[in-house]
N, C-alpha and C positions, 0 to 999 in steps of 0.2 A: 504494500500500500504506500509506503514512504516514497518509493520510486515514482509512482503515479503522481503523487502530490508534488514532488520535486520537478517533474516534467511540466506540470501546469505553471508553476511559479518560477522556473529557471530564468526566464527573461527578465524578471525583476531583481534577481539576486545581484547584489553589489551596487544597485542604483540607489541614489539618495532618496529618502522618504521625506516629503514635504506636504504642506497644506493639510495636516491631519485635522479632521473635523468630526465631532460627535454631536448627534442630535437624537433626541428620544424617539422621534418618528422614523428616522431612516437608519439609525445605527452609526457605526464608525466608518469613516471614509479616509483612506490613505492614498496619496498620490505618489507615483514613482516616475522617474525619467524626465524627459524634456517637457516643459510646460507648453500648452497651446490654448488658444482662446476659442470658445464656442459662443457665437453671437446669434441672437434671435432678434430680427427686426420687429418694430411695432406692427400690430395688426389692427385693422378697423374692426370695431366691435359695436353691436347695437347698444344704444344708450341704456337700455334696461338690463343689459347683461351684468351678472355679478362678477364676471371675469374681466370687465372693462379695465379696472385699475391694474390688473396683472399684465394684460396683453397690449396696452396702449403705450408702453414704454419699451425701449430697447433693453434687452437682457444680455449681459456679458458675464461669462464664467471662465475661470482658469482651471484647467484640468491637466493632469500629467499624461504622459504617453500611456501609462498603465494606471488604472484606478481600482483599488481593492475596497469593496464594500463588505463589511462584516455586520450581520444583523443577529440579534439575540441578546441574552443576558451575559454580559462580559464585565470584568473589572480590569481596568488598566492601571498599572502601578509602575513607578520608576524604581530603579535599583536602590535609590536613597530613601524610598518610602518605608515606613515601619509596618505597613499592613500587607 
């Protein structure tokens, strides 16, 4: 099993990890490799749409070449942590 896991993640080995983000809704996100921008241009929305405030603005996000999303109950601790 370890060989299968290594094969999936081998392209990320040795790459710097950056842009670590945790959110209760989406879990833990870690970016690896070269950063790139994903841009969504504004969209015309009907005035009564509840999504109007979300889609009438340009959306720009920075992601890594590889993005690892981890969902579930996890605890993240540093080596200097007492827990």
